[in-house]
mmCIF entry with sequence, helices, sheets and N, C-alpha, C, O atoms, coordinates in Angstrom:
data_MODEL
# 
_entry.id   MODEL 
# 
_entity.id                         1 
_entity.type                       polymer 
_entity.pdbx_number_of_molecules   1 
# 
_entity_poly.entity_id                      1 
_entity_poly.type                           'polypeptide(L)' 
_entity_poly.nstd_linkage                   no 
_entity_poly.nstd_monomer                   no 
_entity_poly.pdbx_seq_one_letter_code       MENLNLSMEGMRQAINDSQTIIASAVEQRIETEMNVLRLHASLVT 
_entity_poly.pdbx_seq_one_letter_code_can   MENLNLSMEGMRQAINDSQTIIASAVEQRIETEMNVLRLHASLVT 
_entity_poly.pdbx_strand_id                 A 
# 
loop_
_entity_poly_seq.entity_id 
_entity_poly_seq.num 
_entity_poly_seq.mon_id 
_entity_poly_seq.hetero 
1 1  MET n 
1 2  GLU n 
1 3  ASN n 
1 4  LEU n 
1 5  ASN n 
1 6  LEU n 
1 7  SER n 
1 8  MET n 
1 9  GLU n 
1 10 GLY n 
1 11 MET n 
1 12 ARG n 
1 13 GLN n 
1 14 ALA n 
1 15 ILE n 
1 16 ASN n 
1 17 ASP n 
1 18 SER n 
1 19 GLN n 
1 20 THR n 
1 21 ILE n 
1 22 ILE n 
1 23 ALA n 
1 24 SER n 
1 25 ALA n 
1 26 VAL n 
1 27 GLU n 
1 28 GLN n 
1 29 ARG n 
1 30 ILE n 
1 31 GLU n 
1 32 THR n 
1 33 GLU n 
1 34 MET n 
1 35 ASN n 
1 36 VAL n 
1 37 LEU n 
1 38 ARG n 
1 39 LEU n 
1 40 HIS n 
1 41 ALA n 
1 42 SER n 
1 43 LEU n 
1 44 VAL n 
1 45 THR n 
# 
_struct_asym.id          A 
_struct_asym.entity_id   1 
# 
_struct_conf.conf_type_id            HELX_P 
_struct_conf.id                      HELX_P1 
_struct_conf.pdbx_PDB_helix_id       AA1 
_struct_conf.beg_label_comp_id       GLU 
_struct_conf.beg_label_asym_id       A 
_struct_conf.beg_label_seq_id        2 
_struct_conf.pdbx_beg_PDB_ins_code   ? 
_struct_conf.end_label_comp_id       VAL 
_struct_conf.end_label_asym_id       A 
_struct_conf.end_label_seq_id        44 
_struct_conf.pdbx_end_PDB_ins_code   ? 
_struct_conf.beg_auth_comp_id        GLU 
_struct_conf.beg_auth_asym_id        A 
_struct_conf.beg_auth_seq_id         2 
_struct_conf.end_auth_comp_id        VAL 
_struct_conf.end_auth_asym_id        A 
_struct_conf.end_auth_seq_id         44 
_struct_conf.pdbx_PDB_helix_class    1 
_struct_conf.details                 ? 
_struct_conf.pdbx_PDB_helix_length   43 
# 
_struct_conf_type.id          HELX_P 
_struct_conf_type.criteria    ? 
_struct_conf_type.reference   ? 
# 
loop_
_atom_site.group_PDB 
_atom_site.id 
_atom_site.type_symbol 
_atom_site.label_atom_id 
_atom_site.label_alt_id 
_atom_site.label_comp_id 
_atom_site.label_asym_id 
_atom_site.label_entity_id 
_atom_site.label_seq_id 
_atom_site.pdbx_PDB_ins_code 
_atom_site.Cartn_x 
_atom_site.Cartn_y 
_atom_site.Cartn_z 
_atom_site.occupancy 
_atom_site.B_iso_or_equiv 
_atom_site.pdbx_formal_charge 
_atom_site.auth_seq_id 
_atom_site.auth_comp_id 
_atom_site.auth_asym_id 
_atom_site.auth_atom_id 
_atom_site.pdbx_PDB_model_num 
ATOM 1   N N  . MET A 1 1  ? -11.850 -22.170 -0.532  1.00 0.00 ? 1  MET A N  1 
ATOM 2   C CA . MET A 1 1  ? -10.566 -21.618 -0.943  1.00 0.00 ? 1  MET A CA 1 
ATOM 3   C C  . MET A 1 1  ? -10.464 -21.555 -2.470  1.00 0.00 ? 1  MET A C  1 
ATOM 4   O O  . MET A 1 1  ? -9.920  -20.610 -3.041  1.00 0.00 ? 1  MET A O  1 
ATOM 5   N N  . GLU A 1 2  ? -10.999 -22.585 -3.100  1.00 0.00 ? 2  GLU A N  1 
ATOM 6   C CA . GLU A 1 2  ? -10.976 -22.606 -4.569  1.00 0.00 ? 2  GLU A CA 1 
ATOM 7   C C  . GLU A 1 2  ? -11.741 -21.424 -5.158  1.00 0.00 ? 2  GLU A C  1 
ATOM 8   O O  . GLU A 1 2  ? -11.325 -20.841 -6.159  1.00 0.00 ? 2  GLU A O  1 
ATOM 9   N N  . ASN A 1 3  ? -12.867 -21.076 -4.526  1.00 0.00 ? 3  ASN A N  1 
ATOM 10  C CA . ASN A 1 3  ? -13.645 -19.922 -4.986  1.00 0.00 ? 3  ASN A CA 1 
ATOM 11  C C  . ASN A 1 3  ? -12.828 -18.646 -4.905  1.00 0.00 ? 3  ASN A C  1 
ATOM 12  O O  . ASN A 1 3  ? -12.901 -17.794 -5.790  1.00 0.00 ? 3  ASN A O  1 
ATOM 13  N N  . LEU A 1 4  ? -12.054 -18.517 -3.848  1.00 0.00 ? 4  LEU A N  1 
ATOM 14  C CA . LEU A 1 4  ? -11.208 -17.337 -3.675  1.00 0.00 ? 4  LEU A CA 1 
ATOM 15  C C  . LEU A 1 4  ? -10.167 -17.267 -4.793  1.00 0.00 ? 4  LEU A C  1 
ATOM 16  O O  . LEU A 1 4  ? -9.930  -16.201 -5.360  1.00 0.00 ? 4  LEU A O  1 
ATOM 17  N N  . ASN A 1 5  ? -9.552  -18.400 -5.105  1.00 0.00 ? 5  ASN A N  1 
ATOM 18  C CA . ASN A 1 5  ? -8.576  -18.445 -6.196  1.00 0.00 ? 5  ASN A CA 1 
ATOM 19  C C  . ASN A 1 5  ? -9.197  -18.072 -7.531  1.00 0.00 ? 5  ASN A C  1 
ATOM 20  O O  . ASN A 1 5  ? -8.605  -17.345 -8.329  1.00 0.00 ? 5  ASN A O  1 
ATOM 21  N N  . LEU A 1 6  ? -10.413 -18.587 -7.762  1.00 0.00 ? 6  LEU A N  1 
ATOM 22  C CA . LEU A 1 6  ? -11.101 -18.282 -9.010  1.00 0.00 ? 6  LEU A CA 1 
ATOM 23  C C  . LEU A 1 6  ? -11.421 -16.797 -9.111  1.00 0.00 ? 6  LEU A C  1 
ATOM 24  O O  . LEU A 1 6  ? -11.267 -16.192 -10.172 1.00 0.00 ? 6  LEU A O  1 
ATOM 25  N N  . SER A 1 7  ? -11.868 -16.213 -8.004  1.00 0.00 ? 7  SER A N  1 
ATOM 26  C CA . SER A 1 7  ? -12.214 -14.793 -8.067  1.00 0.00 ? 7  SER A CA 1 
ATOM 27  C C  . SER A 1 7  ? -10.954 -13.935 -8.203  1.00 0.00 ? 7  SER A C  1 
ATOM 28  O O  . SER A 1 7  ? -10.986 -12.894 -8.860  1.00 0.00 ? 7  SER A O  1 
ATOM 29  N N  . MET A 1 8  ? -9.852  -14.358 -7.595  1.00 0.00 ? 8  MET A N  1 
ATOM 30  C CA . MET A 1 8  ? -8.585  -13.646 -7.772  1.00 0.00 ? 8  MET A CA 1 
ATOM 31  C C  . MET A 1 8  ? -8.154  -13.695 -9.233  1.00 0.00 ? 8  MET A C  1 
ATOM 32  O O  . MET A 1 8  ? -7.718  -12.690 -9.796  1.00 0.00 ? 8  MET A O  1 
ATOM 33  N N  . GLU A 1 9  ? -8.278  -14.861 -9.835  1.00 0.00 ? 9  GLU A N  1 
ATOM 34  C CA . GLU A 1 9  ? -7.903  -15.014 -11.251 1.00 0.00 ? 9  GLU A CA 1 
ATOM 35  C C  . GLU A 1 9  ? -8.806  -14.155 -12.130 1.00 0.00 ? 9  GLU A C  1 
ATOM 36  O O  . GLU A 1 9  ? -8.347  -13.540 -13.093 1.00 0.00 ? 9  GLU A O  1 
ATOM 37  N N  . GLY A 1 10 ? -10.083 -14.119 -11.793 1.00 0.00 ? 10 GLY A N  1 
ATOM 38  C CA . GLY A 1 10 ? -11.023 -13.272 -12.531 1.00 0.00 ? 10 GLY A CA 1 
ATOM 39  C C  . GLY A 1 10 ? -10.664 -11.803 -12.427 1.00 0.00 ? 10 GLY A C  1 
ATOM 40  O O  . GLY A 1 10 ? -10.738 -11.064 -13.408 1.00 0.00 ? 10 GLY A O  1 
ATOM 41  N N  . MET A 1 11 ? -10.270 -11.382 -11.221 1.00 0.00 ? 11 MET A N  1 
ATOM 42  C CA . MET A 1 11 ? -9.861  -9.986  -11.032 1.00 0.00 ? 11 MET A CA 1 
ATOM 43  C C  . MET A 1 11 ? -8.599  -9.676  -11.827 1.00 0.00 ? 11 MET A C  1 
ATOM 44  O O  . MET A 1 11 ? -8.492  -8.627  -12.461 1.00 0.00 ? 11 MET A O  1 
ATOM 45  N N  . ARG A 1 12 ? -7.643  -10.603 -11.785 1.00 0.00 ? 12 ARG A N  1 
ATOM 46  C CA . ARG A 1 12 ? -6.402  -10.413 -12.562 1.00 0.00 ? 12 ARG A CA 1 
ATOM 47  C C  . ARG A 1 12 ? -6.714  -10.247 -14.041 1.00 0.00 ? 12 ARG A C  1 
ATOM 48  O O  . ARG A 1 12 ? -6.171  -9.370  -14.713 1.00 0.00 ? 12 ARG A O  1 
ATOM 49  N N  . GLN A 1 13 ? -7.602  -11.108 -14.536 1.00 0.00 ? 13 GLN A N  1 
ATOM 50  C CA . GLN A 1 13 ? -7.974  -11.049 -15.951 1.00 0.00 ? 13 GLN A CA 1 
ATOM 51  C C  . GLN A 1 13 ? -8.666  -9.729  -16.276 1.00 0.00 ? 13 GLN A C  1 
ATOM 52  O O  . GLN A 1 13 ? -8.410  -9.127  -17.319 1.00 0.00 ? 13 GLN A O  1 
ATOM 53  N N  . ALA A 1 14 ? -9.541  -9.283  -15.382 1.00 0.00 ? 14 ALA A N  1 
ATOM 54  C CA . ALA A 1 14 ? -10.253 -8.020  -15.605 1.00 0.00 ? 14 ALA A CA 1 
ATOM 55  C C  . ALA A 1 14 ? -9.277  -6.847  -15.628 1.00 0.00 ? 14 ALA A C  1 
ATOM 56  O O  . ALA A 1 14 ? -9.413  -5.931  -16.439 1.00 0.00 ? 14 ALA A O  1 
ATOM 57  N N  . ILE A 1 15 ? -8.286  -6.885  -14.726 1.00 0.00 ? 15 ILE A N  1 
ATOM 58  C CA . ILE A 1 15 ? -7.274  -5.827  -14.695 1.00 0.00 ? 15 ILE A CA 1 
ATOM 59  C C  . ILE A 1 15 ? -6.467  -5.836  -15.991 1.00 0.00 ? 15 ILE A C  1 
ATOM 60  O O  . ILE A 1 15 ? -6.218  -4.786  -16.583 1.00 0.00 ? 15 ILE A O  1 
ATOM 61  N N  . ASN A 1 16 ? -6.061  -7.027  -16.426 1.00 0.00 ? 16 ASN A N  1 
ATOM 62  C CA . ASN A 1 16 ? -5.322  -7.137  -17.692 1.00 0.00 ? 16 ASN A CA 1 
ATOM 63  C C  . ASN A 1 16 ? -6.136  -6.608  -18.855 1.00 0.00 ? 16 ASN A C  1 
ATOM 64  O O  . ASN A 1 16 ? -5.624  -5.875  -19.701 1.00 0.00 ? 16 ASN A O  1 
ATOM 65  N N  . ASP A 1 17 ? -7.410  -6.981  -18.895 1.00 0.00 ? 17 ASP A N  1 
ATOM 66  C CA . ASP A 1 17 ? -8.286  -6.523  -19.976 1.00 0.00 ? 17 ASP A CA 1 
ATOM 67  C C  . ASP A 1 17 ? -8.400  -5.006  -19.969 1.00 0.00 ? 17 ASP A C  1 
ATOM 68  O O  . ASP A 1 17 ? -8.303  -4.366  -21.016 1.00 0.00 ? 17 ASP A O  1 
ATOM 69  N N  . SER A 1 18 ? -8.606  -4.430  -18.789 1.00 0.00 ? 18 SER A N  1 
ATOM 70  C CA . SER A 1 18 ? -8.777  -2.976  -18.721 1.00 0.00 ? 18 SER A CA 1 
ATOM 71  C C  . SER A 1 18 ? -7.482  -2.255  -19.083 1.00 0.00 ? 18 SER A C  1 
ATOM 72  O O  . SER A 1 18 ? -7.518  -1.191  -19.702 1.00 0.00 ? 18 SER A O  1 
ATOM 73  N N  . GLN A 1 19 ? -6.332  -2.830  -18.700 1.00 0.00 ? 19 GLN A N  1 
ATOM 74  C CA . GLN A 1 19 ? -5.059  -2.221  -19.084 1.00 0.00 ? 19 GLN A CA 1 
ATOM 75  C C  . GLN A 1 19 ? -4.882  -2.250  -20.599 1.00 0.00 ? 19 GLN A C  1 
ATOM 76  O O  . GLN A 1 19 ? -4.379  -1.297  -21.193 1.00 0.00 ? 19 GLN A O  1 
ATOM 77  N N  . THR A 1 20 ? -5.298  -3.346  -21.213 1.00 0.00 ? 20 THR A N  1 
ATOM 78  C CA . THR A 1 20 ? -5.208  -3.456  -22.670 1.00 0.00 ? 20 THR A CA 1 
ATOM 79  C C  . THR A 1 20 ? -6.092  -2.411  -23.340 1.00 0.00 ? 20 THR A C  1 
ATOM 80  O O  . THR A 1 20 ? -5.685  -1.768  -24.307 1.00 0.00 ? 20 THR A O  1 
ATOM 81  N N  . ILE A 1 21 ? -7.312  -2.246  -22.814 1.00 0.00 ? 21 ILE A N  1 
ATOM 82  C CA . ILE A 1 21 ? -8.252  -1.263  -23.373 1.00 0.00 ? 21 ILE A CA 1 
ATOM 83  C C  . ILE A 1 21 ? -7.696  0.150   -23.226 1.00 0.00 ? 21 ILE A C  1 
ATOM 84  O O  . ILE A 1 21 ? -7.755  0.950   -24.160 1.00 0.00 ? 21 ILE A O  1 
ATOM 85  N N  . ILE A 1 22 ? -7.151  0.451   -22.039 1.00 0.00 ? 22 ILE A N  1 
ATOM 86  C CA . ILE A 1 22 ? -6.581  1.780   -21.788 1.00 0.00 ? 22 ILE A CA 1 
ATOM 87  C C  . ILE A 1 22 ? -5.401  2.038   -22.727 1.00 0.00 ? 22 ILE A C  1 
ATOM 88  O O  . ILE A 1 22 ? -5.299  3.111   -23.322 1.00 0.00 ? 22 ILE A O  1 
ATOM 89  N N  . ALA A 1 23 ? -4.514  1.052   -22.853 1.00 0.00 ? 23 ALA A N  1 
ATOM 90  C CA . ALA A 1 23 ? -3.344  1.206   -23.729 1.00 0.00 ? 23 ALA A CA 1 
ATOM 91  C C  . ALA A 1 23 ? -3.785  1.468   -25.167 1.00 0.00 ? 23 ALA A C  1 
ATOM 92  O O  . ALA A 1 23 ? -3.199  2.300   -25.860 1.00 0.00 ? 23 ALA A O  1 
ATOM 93  N N  . SER A 1 24 ? -4.809  0.761   -25.605 1.00 0.00 ? 24 SER A N  1 
ATOM 94  C CA . SER A 1 24 ? -5.326  0.933   -26.957 1.00 0.00 ? 24 SER A CA 1 
ATOM 95  C C  . SER A 1 24 ? -5.901  2.342   -27.141 1.00 0.00 ? 24 SER A C  1 
ATOM 96  O O  . SER A 1 24 ? -5.671  2.984   -28.166 1.00 0.00 ? 24 SER A O  1 
ATOM 97  N N  . ALA A 1 25 ? -6.642  2.810   -26.149 1.00 0.00 ? 25 ALA A N  1 
ATOM 98  C CA . ALA A 1 25 ? -7.231  4.150   -26.224 1.00 0.00 ? 25 ALA A CA 1 
ATOM 99  C C  . ALA A 1 25 ? -6.144  5.221   -26.257 1.00 0.00 ? 25 ALA A C  1 
ATOM 100 O O  . ALA A 1 25 ? -6.239  6.182   -27.020 1.00 0.00 ? 25 ALA A O  1 
ATOM 101 N N  . VAL A 1 26 ? -5.112  5.055   -25.432 1.00 0.00 ? 26 VAL A N  1 
ATOM 102 C CA . VAL A 1 26 ? -3.999  6.008   -25.405 1.00 0.00 ? 26 VAL A CA 1 
ATOM 103 C C  . VAL A 1 26 ? -3.297  6.024   -26.762 1.00 0.00 ? 26 VAL A C  1 
ATOM 104 O O  . VAL A 1 26 ? -2.961  7.085   -27.288 1.00 0.00 ? 26 VAL A O  1 
ATOM 105 N N  . GLU A 1 27 ? -3.084  4.845   -27.313 1.00 0.00 ? 27 GLU A N  1 
ATOM 106 C CA . GLU A 1 27 ? -2.426  4.734   -28.619 1.00 0.00 ? 27 GLU A CA 1 
ATOM 107 C C  . GLU A 1 27 ? -3.237  5.459   -29.700 1.00 0.00 ? 27 GLU A C  1 
ATOM 108 O O  . GLU A 1 27 ? -2.677  6.176   -30.530 1.00 0.00 ? 27 GLU A O  1 
ATOM 109 N N  . GLN A 1 28 ? -4.558  5.265   -29.679 1.00 0.00 ? 28 GLN A N  1 
ATOM 110 C CA . GLN A 1 28 ? -5.424  5.941   -30.651 1.00 0.00 ? 28 GLN A CA 1 
ATOM 111 C C  . GLN A 1 28 ? -5.383  7.452   -30.460 1.00 0.00 ? 28 GLN A C  1 
ATOM 112 O O  . GLN A 1 28 ? -5.384  8.207   -31.432 1.00 0.00 ? 28 GLN A O  1 
ATOM 113 N N  . ARG A 1 29 ? -5.348  7.889   -29.208 1.00 0.00 ? 29 ARG A N  1 
ATOM 114 C CA . ARG A 1 29 ? -5.295  9.320   -28.912 1.00 0.00 ? 29 ARG A CA 1 
ATOM 115 C C  . ARG A 1 29 ? -4.002  9.933   -29.453 1.00 0.00 ? 29 ARG A C  1 
ATOM 116 O O  . ARG A 1 29 ? -4.013  11.011  -30.047 1.00 0.00 ? 29 ARG A O  1 
ATOM 117 N N  . ILE A 1 30 ? -2.888  9.224   -29.236 1.00 0.00 ? 30 ILE A N  1 
ATOM 118 C CA . ILE A 1 30 ? -1.597  9.710   -29.736 1.00 0.00 ? 30 ILE A CA 1 
ATOM 119 C C  . ILE A 1 30 ? -1.616  9.779   -31.260 1.00 0.00 ? 30 ILE A C  1 
ATOM 120 O O  . ILE A 1 30 ? -1.135  10.749  -31.847 1.00 0.00 ? 30 ILE A O  1 
ATOM 121 N N  . GLU A 1 31 ? -2.168  8.759   -31.895 1.00 0.00 ? 31 GLU A N  1 
ATOM 122 C CA . GLU A 1 31 ? -2.275  8.759   -33.359 1.00 0.00 ? 31 GLU A CA 1 
ATOM 123 C C  . GLU A 1 31 ? -3.078  9.955   -33.845 1.00 0.00 ? 31 GLU A C  1 
ATOM 124 O O  . GLU A 1 31 ? -2.701  10.616  -34.813 1.00 0.00 ? 31 GLU A O  1 
ATOM 125 N N  . THR A 1 32 ? -4.190  10.230  -33.167 1.00 0.00 ? 32 THR A N  1 
ATOM 126 C CA . THR A 1 32 ? -5.036  11.365  -33.536 1.00 0.00 ? 32 THR A CA 1 
ATOM 127 C C  . THR A 1 32 ? -4.266  12.674  -33.387 1.00 0.00 ? 32 THR A C  1 
ATOM 128 O O  . THR A 1 32 ? -4.306  13.526  -34.274 1.00 0.00 ? 32 THR A O  1 
ATOM 129 N N  . GLU A 1 33 ? -3.566  12.833  -32.263 1.00 0.00 ? 33 GLU A N  1 
ATOM 130 C CA . GLU A 1 33 ? -2.781  14.042  -32.028 1.00 0.00 ? 33 GLU A CA 1 
ATOM 131 C C  . GLU A 1 33 ? -1.708  14.219  -33.106 1.00 0.00 ? 33 GLU A C  1 
ATOM 132 O O  . GLU A 1 33 ? -1.473  15.329  -33.584 1.00 0.00 ? 33 GLU A O  1 
ATOM 133 N N  . MET A 1 34 ? -1.061  13.115  -33.482 1.00 0.00 ? 34 MET A N  1 
ATOM 134 C CA . MET A 1 34 ? -0.028  13.178  -34.523 1.00 0.00 ? 34 MET A CA 1 
ATOM 135 C C  . MET A 1 34 ? -0.639  13.613  -35.848 1.00 0.00 ? 34 MET A C  1 
ATOM 136 O O  . MET A 1 34 ? -0.047  14.409  -36.578 1.00 0.00 ? 34 MET A O  1 
ATOM 137 N N  . ASN A 1 35 ? -1.817  13.094  -36.156 1.00 0.00 ? 35 ASN A N  1 
ATOM 138 C CA . ASN A 1 35 ? -2.493  13.492  -37.398 1.00 0.00 ? 35 ASN A CA 1 
ATOM 139 C C  . ASN A 1 35 ? -2.840  14.979  -37.390 1.00 0.00 ? 35 ASN A C  1 
ATOM 140 O O  . ASN A 1 35 ? -2.706  15.662  -38.406 1.00 0.00 ? 35 ASN A O  1 
ATOM 141 N N  . VAL A 1 36 ? -3.285  15.474  -36.237 1.00 0.00 ? 36 VAL A N  1 
ATOM 142 C CA . VAL A 1 36 ? -3.606  16.897  -36.110 1.00 0.00 ? 36 VAL A CA 1 
ATOM 143 C C  . VAL A 1 36 ? -2.340  17.733  -36.311 1.00 0.00 ? 36 VAL A C  1 
ATOM 144 O O  . VAL A 1 36 ? -2.360  18.749  -37.007 1.00 0.00 ? 36 VAL A O  1 
ATOM 145 N N  . LEU A 1 37 ? -1.233  17.290  -35.691 1.00 0.00 ? 37 LEU A N  1 
ATOM 146 C CA . LEU A 1 37 ? 0.031   18.016  -35.856 1.00 0.00 ? 37 LEU A CA 1 
ATOM 147 C C  . LEU A 1 37 ? 0.482   18.012  -37.316 1.00 0.00 ? 37 LEU A C  1 
ATOM 148 O O  . LEU A 1 37 ? 0.956   19.027  -37.827 1.00 0.00 ? 37 LEU A O  1 
ATOM 149 N N  . ARG A 1 38 ? 0.333   16.870  -37.981 1.00 0.00 ? 38 ARG A N  1 
ATOM 150 C CA . ARG A 1 38 ? 0.705   16.791  -39.408 1.00 0.00 ? 38 ARG A CA 1 
ATOM 151 C C  . ARG A 1 38 ? -0.160  17.729  -40.229 1.00 0.00 ? 38 ARG A C  1 
ATOM 152 O O  . ARG A 1 38 ? 0.334   18.396  -41.138 1.00 0.00 ? 38 ARG A O  1 
ATOM 153 N N  . LEU A 1 39 ? -1.441  17.784  -39.916 1.00 0.00 ? 39 LEU A N  1 
ATOM 154 C CA . LEU A 1 39 ? -2.357  18.668  -40.632 1.00 0.00 ? 39 LEU A CA 1 
ATOM 155 C C  . LEU A 1 39 ? -1.941  20.124  -40.443 1.00 0.00 ? 39 LEU A C  1 
ATOM 156 O O  . LEU A 1 39 ? -1.880  20.888  -41.406 1.00 0.00 ? 39 LEU A O  1 
ATOM 157 N N  . HIS A 1 40 ? -1.657  20.501  -39.199 1.00 0.00 ? 40 HIS A N  1 
ATOM 158 C CA . HIS A 1 40 ? -1.202  21.867  -38.913 1.00 0.00 ? 40 HIS A CA 1 
ATOM 159 C C  . HIS A 1 40 ? 0.072   22.178  -39.687 1.00 0.00 ? 40 HIS A C  1 
ATOM 160 O O  . HIS A 1 40 ? 0.208   23.245  -40.286 1.00 0.00 ? 40 HIS A O  1 
ATOM 161 N N  . ALA A 1 41 ? 1.008   21.223  -39.664 1.00 0.00 ? 41 ALA A N  1 
ATOM 162 C CA . ALA A 1 41 ? 2.283   21.428  -40.350 1.00 0.00 ? 41 ALA A CA 1 
ATOM 163 C C  . ALA A 1 41 ? 2.063   21.617  -41.852 1.00 0.00 ? 41 ALA A C  1 
ATOM 164 O O  . ALA A 1 41 ? 2.715   22.449  -42.482 1.00 0.00 ? 41 ALA A O  1 
ATOM 165 N N  . SER A 1 42 ? 1.149   20.845  -42.410 1.00 0.00 ? 42 SER A N  1 
ATOM 166 C CA . SER A 1 42 ? 0.915   20.956  -43.858 1.00 0.00 ? 42 SER A CA 1 
ATOM 167 C C  . SER A 1 42 ? 0.222   22.278  -44.195 1.00 0.00 ? 42 SER A C  1 
ATOM 168 O O  . SER A 1 42 ? 0.412   22.812  -45.288 1.00 0.00 ? 42 SER A O  1 
ATOM 169 N N  . LEU A 1 43 ? -0.566  22.800  -43.283 1.00 0.00 ? 43 LEU A N  1 
ATOM 170 C CA . LEU A 1 43 ? -1.238  24.083  -43.520 1.00 0.00 ? 43 LEU A CA 1 
ATOM 171 C C  . LEU A 1 43 ? -0.262  25.240  -43.386 1.00 0.00 ? 43 LEU A C  1 
ATOM 172 O O  . LEU A 1 43 ? -0.392  26.248  -44.080 1.00 0.00 ? 43 LEU A O  1 
ATOM 173 N N  . VAL A 1 44 ? 0.712   25.101  -42.499 1.00 0.00 ? 44 VAL A N  1 
ATOM 174 C CA . VAL A 1 44 ? 1.673   26.176  -42.235 1.00 0.00 ? 44 VAL A CA 1 
ATOM 175 C C  . VAL A 1 44 ? 2.679   26.301  -43.375 1.00 0.00 ? 44 VAL A C  1 
ATOM 176 O O  . VAL A 1 44 ? 3.069   27.408  -43.749 1.00 0.00 ? 44 VAL A O  1 
ATOM 177 N N  . THR A 1 45 ? 3.097   25.159  -43.925 1.00 0.00 ? 45 THR A N  1 
ATOM 178 C CA . THR A 1 45 ? 4.155   25.218  -44.958 1.00 0.00 ? 45 THR A CA 1 
ATOM 179 C C  . THR A 1 45 ? 3.590   25.543  -46.327 1.00 0.00 ? 45 THR A C  1 
ATOM 180 O O  . THR A 1 45 ? 4.339   25.630  -47.300 1.00 0.00 ? 45 THR A O  1 
# 
């Protein structure tokens, strides 16, 4: 039973880690898109 608890905890940790990685990637993508929009805006004006 203890092994099952340990593997559940490991899975929870892996899910948390992957969510953190995904959130970070999304944040970087949004930052990149904002920079592109700023660049376009500066070229247009």
